[in-house]
C-alpha positions as CSV (number, residue, x, y, z in Angstrom):
1,M,0.0,0.0,0.0
2,R,1.2,3.5,-0.6
3,A,0.6,6.5,1.6
4,V,-1.3,9.5,0.3
5,V,-1.8,12.8,2.1
6,T,-5.3,14.4,2.0
7,D,-6.0,18.1,1.6
8,E,-6.5,18.2,5.4
9,G,-3.0,16.8,6.0
10,E,-4.2,13.3,7.0
11,E,-2.2,10.3,5.8
12,V,-4.3,7.5,4.2
13,Y,-3.2,4.3,2.6
14,V,-4.2,3.2,-0.9
15,A,-4.6,-0.5,-1.6
16,E,-3.3,-0.9,-5.1
17,T,-4.9,-4.3,-5.6
18,N,-8.4,-3.6,-4.1
19,G,-10.7,-1.4,-6.2
20,D,-13.2,-1.0,-8.9
21,T,-13.4,0.0,-12.6
22,G,-14.1,3.6,-13.5
23,S,-14.7,5.3,-16.9
24,K,-11.2,6.8,-17.1
25,G,-9.3,4.6,-14.7
26,P,-9.7,2.5,-11.6
27,F,-10.9,3.6,-8.2
28,L,-8.8,2.1,-5.4
29,V,-9.9,1.6,-1.8
30,A,-8.2,4.0,0.7
31,Y,-7.8,3.1,4.4
32,G,-7.3,5.3,7.4
33,S,-4.5,3.1,8.7
34,R,-1.9,0.7,7.2
35,D,-3.5,-2.3,8.9
36,R,-6.8,-1.7,6.9
37,D,-9.0,-1.6,10.0
38,A,-10.9,1.6,8.9
39,R,-11.9,2.4,5.4
40,Y,-11.4,6.0,4.5
41,G,-12.9,6.2,1.0
42,W,-11.9,6.0,-2.7
43,F,-8.7,7.0,-4.5
44,C,-8.9,7.9,-8.3
45,A,-6.0,6.3,-10.0
46,N,-6.6,8.3,-13.2
47,C,-5.5,11.6,-11.6
48,D,-4.0,10.4,-8.3
49,T,-6.5,12.1,-6.0
50,I,-8.5,11.2,-3.0
51,D,-11.1,13.9,-3.9
52,T,-13.9,11.6,-4.8
53,A,-17.6,11.3,-3.9
54,M,-20.1,8.4,-3.6
55,D,-23.8,8.7,-3.8
56,P,-26.4,6.5,-2.0
57,M,-26.7,4.3,-5.1
58,G,-23.0,3.5,-5.2
59,R,-21.9,5.8,-8.0
60,I,-18.4,7.1,-7.5
61,Q,-17.2,10.3,-9.2
62,C,-13.8,12.0,-9.1
63,N,-14.2,15.7,-8.4
64,A,-11.0,16.5,-10.2
65,C,-11.1,14.6,-13.5
66,G,-14.7,13.3,-13.8
67,N,-13.8,9.6,-13.7
68,L,-17.0,7.8,-12.9
69,R,-18.1,4.4,-11.7
70,K,-21.7,3.5,-12.5
71,A,-24.2,2.9,-9.7
72,T,-24.2,-0.5,-8.1
73,E,-27.8,-0.1,-6.9
74,W,-30.4,0.8,-9.4
75,D,-34.1,1.3,-9.2
76,A,-36.4,2.8,-11.8
77,A,-38.0,4.9,-9.1
78,H,-34.8,6.9,-8.9
79,E,-35.0,8.3,-12.4
């Protein structure tokens, strides 16, 4: 795992083998500690940033480059 510093100065750890496919590159899981006991969020491997957001349906979007993972939950009522 590699260490990445957030905008707030926190050090988080990116698991380079644990992630999901995005439209421009993979999203990798970031943890709050090296021992992976607390998940921090997602890391965009396309532009190397932790500045990502996930909505209630599981869609992940990078706020820097627009990399996008489609929703994992889908219901026609949400359209």
